C-alpha positions as MATLAB code, in Angstrom:
seq = 'XXXXXXXXXXXXXXXXXXXXXXXXXXXXXXXXXXXXXXXXXXXXXXXXXXXXXXXXXXXXXXXXXXXXXXXXXXXXXXXXXXXXXXXXXXXXXXXXXXXXXXXXXXXXXXXXXXXXXXXXXXXXXXXXXXXXXXXXXXXXXXXXXXXXXXXXXXXXXXXXXXXXXXXXXXXXXXXXXXXXXXXXXXXXXXXXXXXXXXXXXXXXXXXXXXXXXXXXXXXXXXXXXXXXXXXXXXXXXXXXXXXXXXXXXXXXXXXXXXXXXXXXXXXXXXXXXXXXXXXXXXXXXXXXXXXXXXXXXXXXXXXXXXXXXXXXXXXX';
ca = [
     -65.124   91.927  270.536;
     -66.616   90.410  267.339;
     -64.578   88.540  264.853;
     -65.665   86.834  261.622;
     -63.594   85.539  258.585;
     -61.356   82.783  257.799;
     -60.310   80.434  260.954;
     -56.797   80.444  262.388;
     -54.623   81.770  265.128;
     -55.176   85.691  263.939;
     -58.728   85.669  265.228;
     -58.462   83.723  268.033;
     -60.882   80.831  267.106;
     -60.099   77.596  264.875;
     -63.893   77.844  263.438;
     -64.326   80.080  260.090;
     -67.259   82.540  260.160;
     -69.108   84.159  257.971;
     -70.957   86.322  260.479;
     -69.735   88.397  263.895;
     -68.890   85.919  266.740;
     -67.894   87.184  270.023;
     -64.167   86.593  270.961;
     -64.680   84.369  273.870;
     -61.646   86.121  275.828;
     -62.919   89.066  275.778;
     -66.545   88.417  277.214;
     -67.416   90.643  279.813;
     -64.477   92.882  279.559;
     -64.259   96.358  278.996;
     -61.752   96.922  275.403;
     -60.132  100.186  274.682;
     -58.722   98.958  271.185;
     -58.437   96.208  268.651;
     -56.048   96.479  265.701;
     -55.401   93.333  262.929;
     -52.071   92.639  261.361;
     -51.185   90.164  258.418;
     -51.332   87.277  260.108;
     -51.680   88.567  263.976;
     -53.659   90.754  266.320;
     -53.900   92.632  269.215;
     -56.203   94.525  272.040;
     -55.877   96.625  274.709;
     -58.187   95.727  278.017;
     -59.936   99.027  279.495;
     -57.265   98.224  282.633;
     -54.606   99.070  280.120;
     -53.190   95.284  279.694;
     -52.025   93.890  276.150;
     -53.271   90.754  274.502;
     -52.040   89.147  271.495;
     -52.400   86.160  269.364;
     -52.113   84.814  265.801;
     -48.527   83.953  263.751;
     -45.431   84.904  266.126;
     -42.646   83.937  263.603;
     -40.950   87.366  264.414;
     -42.296   87.796  267.821;
     -45.056   89.882  266.919;
     -47.022   88.445  269.812;
     -44.842   90.173  272.545;
     -44.528   86.874  274.577;
     -40.705   86.362  274.706;
     -40.508   83.444  272.361;
     -41.422   82.702  268.349;
     -43.953   79.972  268.996;
     -47.437   80.495  267.182;
     -49.952   82.020  269.998;
     -53.062   80.434  269.375;
     -55.284   82.542  271.785;
     -55.448   85.919  272.970;
     -52.457   85.970  275.600;
     -50.904   88.863  277.959;
     -47.915   90.505  276.724;
     -46.388   90.070  280.304;
     -43.716   92.511  280.159;
     -46.073   95.358  279.802;
     -47.813   94.611  283.114;
     -47.845   97.728  285.294;
     -47.796  100.015  282.091;
     -51.393  101.414  281.398;
     -51.836  101.238  277.478;
     -54.472  103.047  275.523;
     -53.875  102.445  271.658;
     -52.504   99.386  269.775;
     -51.407   99.154  266.064;
     -50.445   96.162  264.076;
     -48.395   96.114  261.143;
     -47.614   93.267  258.490;
     -45.360   91.233  261.362;
     -44.661   94.154  263.971;
     -46.656   95.541  267.025;
     -46.833   98.904  268.595;
     -48.488  100.355  271.238;
     -48.635  103.940  272.930;
     -49.061  104.311  277.065;
     -51.012  106.612  278.776;
     -47.901  108.591  279.634;
     -47.184  109.116  275.844;
     -44.644  106.275  275.958;
     -44.567  104.164  272.412;
     -43.548  100.328  272.832;
     -42.468   98.077  270.239;
     -41.981   94.745  269.088;
     -41.731   91.959  265.874;
     -39.789   91.885  262.735;
     -37.401   94.756  262.668;
     -35.904   94.280  259.317;
     -36.607   97.639  258.008;
     -36.486   99.486  260.739;
     -39.967  100.083  261.613;
     -39.622   99.259  265.380;
     -37.627  102.474  265.727;
     -34.752  101.493  267.887;
     -31.810  102.209  265.668;
     -31.545   98.765  264.156;
     -32.859   96.164  262.139;
     -33.078   93.401  264.985;
     -36.343   91.786  265.717;
     -37.464   91.536  269.034;
     -39.987   88.991  271.013;
     -40.553   91.619  273.598;
     -41.601   95.110  273.963;
     -38.935   98.035  274.249;
     -39.601  101.738  274.375;
     -38.541  103.731  271.519;
     -35.902  106.021  273.041;
     -36.475  108.625  270.471;
     -39.903  109.136  271.375;
     -39.227  109.532  274.937;
     -40.546  113.082  276.325;
     -42.654  113.851  273.123;
     -46.404  113.819  273.655;
     -47.425  111.182  271.206;
     -51.071  110.866  270.426;
     -51.418  108.149  268.450;
     -49.331  105.488  266.256;
     -50.184  103.425  263.070;
     -48.121  100.590  261.081;
     -47.934  100.003  257.812;
     -46.554   96.441  256.591;
     -43.453   97.470  257.159;
     -43.007  101.026  258.297;
     -44.650  102.788  261.477;
     -45.986  106.732  261.712;
     -46.520  108.547  265.020;
     -48.558  111.430  265.615;
     -47.614  113.725  268.326;
     -50.425  115.814  270.026;
     -48.564  119.095  268.722;
     -49.383  117.922  265.256;
     -46.011  116.905  264.358;
     -45.275  113.765  262.420;
     -42.601  111.315  262.596;
     -41.753  108.097  260.499;
     -39.874  105.325  260.484;
     -39.025  101.690  258.823;
     -39.416  100.584  255.161;
     -38.984  103.263  252.821;
     -38.596  101.770  249.293;
     -41.723  103.913  247.651;
     -41.135  106.915  249.906;
     -43.773  105.959  252.222;
     -42.228  107.798  255.282;
     -42.187  111.435  253.426;
     -38.930  112.547  254.369;
     -37.706  113.049  250.629;
     -35.611  109.893  250.111;
     -36.520  106.004  249.468;
     -34.135  104.816  252.083;
     -35.286  102.867  255.025;
     -35.351  104.642  258.320;
     -34.066  102.741  261.466;
     -35.070  105.845  263.824;
     -38.224  107.918  263.765;
     -37.413  110.959  261.584;
     -39.614  114.130  261.434;
     -41.594  114.971  258.155;
     -40.446  118.312  258.115;
     -42.593  119.062  255.308;
     -45.520  118.889  257.347;
     -44.406  120.923  260.181;
     -47.454  123.755  261.025;
     -50.039  121.759  259.099;
     -50.920  120.324  262.687;
     -51.300  116.614  261.514;
     -54.481  115.390  263.379;
     -54.474  111.539  261.856;
     -52.798  109.271  259.927;
     -52.939  105.528  258.187;
     -50.959  103.406  256.492;
     -51.213  101.268  253.463;
     -48.859   98.867  252.263;
     -46.713  101.317  250.959;
     -48.146  104.749  251.549;
     -49.342  106.852  253.903;
     -52.076  109.356  254.176;
     -52.602  111.958  256.702;
     -55.529  114.479  257.826;
     -54.538  118.216  259.428;
     -56.182  120.148  261.685;
     -57.914  121.985  258.405;
     -59.734  119.055  257.391;
     -56.706  118.525  254.634;
     -55.677  115.558  253.154;
     -51.693  115.019  252.235;
     -50.496  111.387  250.727;
     -47.056  110.155  250.098;
     -45.404  106.745  249.075;
     -46.312  104.498  246.539;
     -48.927  105.821  244.160;
     -48.798  102.368  242.223;
     -52.683  102.056  241.959;
     -53.722  105.681  241.976;
     -53.795  105.475  245.823;
     -52.272  108.940  246.596;
     -55.226  110.410  244.626;
     -53.335  112.773  242.079;
     -54.796  111.885  239.282;
     -51.544  109.528  238.444;
     -50.099  106.549  239.459;
     -46.656  107.858  240.388;
     -44.735  107.371  243.582;
     -44.261  110.624  246.064;
     -41.239  110.783  248.811;
     -42.574  113.862  250.022;
     -46.207  114.744  251.335;
     -48.727  116.218  248.649;
     -52.125  117.821  249.344;
     -55.073  115.935  247.758;
     -56.157  118.902  245.633;
     -59.655  117.109  244.574;
     -60.639  117.013  248.252;
     -59.661  120.874  249.001;
     -62.470  122.592  250.522;
     -64.123  119.152  251.710;
     -63.124  119.101  255.464;
     -62.224  115.550  256.068;
     -62.367  113.894  259.569;
     -60.364  111.060  259.032;
     -58.617  108.565  256.549;
     -57.928  105.240  256.051;
     -55.734  103.135  253.818;
     -56.240   99.716  252.768;
     -53.583   97.880  250.805;
     -53.603  100.163  247.863;
     -56.297  102.387  247.889;
     -57.592  104.954  250.668;
     -60.814  106.150  252.027;
     -61.579  109.279  253.490;
     -64.709  110.522  255.616;
     -65.832  114.090  255.682;
     -67.285  116.025  258.461;
     -70.407  115.910  256.554;
     -70.621  112.151  256.313;
     -69.473  112.079  252.680;
     -67.374  109.203  251.734;
     -64.405  109.506  249.040;
     -62.380  106.358  247.860;
     -59.273  106.241  245.411;
     -56.590  103.547  244.207;
     -57.379   99.883  243.476;
     -60.862   98.835  243.024;
     -59.805   94.857  241.987;
     -62.822   93.607  244.268;
     -65.006   96.537  244.894;
     -63.409   98.216  247.961;
     -64.169  101.951  246.566;
     -67.945  100.999  245.682;
     -67.485  100.992  242.275;
     -67.704   98.797  239.529;
     -64.687   96.931  239.390;
     -65.246   95.963  235.922;
     -65.291   99.322  234.880;
     -63.018  101.184  237.350;
     -60.380   98.890  238.144;
     -58.657  101.510  239.957;
     -59.406  105.296  240.513;
     -56.308  107.748  240.736;
     -58.650  110.846  242.081;
     -60.785  110.563  244.799;
     -64.667  109.359  244.314;
     -67.466  110.120  246.186;
     -69.169  106.999  247.498;
     -72.756  107.521  246.556;
     -74.185  104.227  248.259;
     -73.489  105.843  251.148;
     -75.331  109.515  250.919;
     -77.907  108.559  253.561;
     -75.653  106.636  255.927;
     -73.980  109.380  258.034;
     -70.715  107.294  258.409;
     -68.216  108.563  261.018;
     -65.770  106.339  260.887;
     -63.978  103.958  258.391;
     -61.552  101.245  258.677;
     -59.754   99.056  255.957;
     -58.100   96.122  255.712;
     -56.285   94.548  252.596;
     -59.251   94.712  250.271;
     -62.243   95.401  252.830;
     -63.783   98.300  254.052;
     -65.786   98.624  257.333;
     -67.944  101.943  258.230;
     -69.348  103.038  261.198;
     -72.431  105.335  260.935;
     -73.829  107.848  263.372;
     -76.691  105.475  264.311;
     -74.348  102.561  265.280;
     -74.701  100.187  262.088;
     -71.804   98.870  260.416;
     -71.322   98.648  256.564;
     -68.866   96.245  255.092;
     -67.820   95.951  251.136;
     -64.887   94.775  248.918;
];
């Protein structure tokens, strides 16, 4: 595991680095997954154990306290649970175990933990509403959580001010609720921004919903949507994945083309931030044409792309 950026507890080191450095706690160990929240981070080891570190004001590190965790620390209450993936929100953490259970902890003020309340949790707790369901993946926004089932159904909970939960309302959801309008679409992949959500279906189509303030929904306007809408400009292009930044969205196609839309204030969409401060419709990132991009990840205003040759490209 490598890290770079501003020093602080979220990177588990106290020295800033403008180039990648190896995370000492992970040296010589296999790592399955890594996730970064606003001010905390988490990783799943090859053995299925979970480590968290960083700001812990709301218990998002899962250690049973609210004391800041300076270095990667095992989440003790998950010992014996083989976890396979993790996602971090603004101040909450969610993991999926190998047997399909979902555990969440941290800030619960908007229901993002999915336990039917607004309570914070300092240790992991099973999301009872998802018991017995075959969970494929979980992704977290700043204050909402999205759950993808192996059968293609989508469930959401949490902060819903802009409709980012996709259920046709703008009230917070305290427990996971099925996004009925996507039934039959076969959702395969999802990503959350600060206040919006994007998904890719089995047919390679992209649907978006939630905050559209900067064009991040890709529909040619800046309107919010409380229910999913197909991104028309991408119809006919088979997408493999989508990644959401704070107020922008990036999609990668099976033919390796990469498209972006939304806020572009620091060039995170690969276009001039002066002439294009935001894009309300998808635009191909021409500078990546020869890169054969297979995967993209976004944070607040930076994009990192992994190419077929194993190279990393970063911009924003």
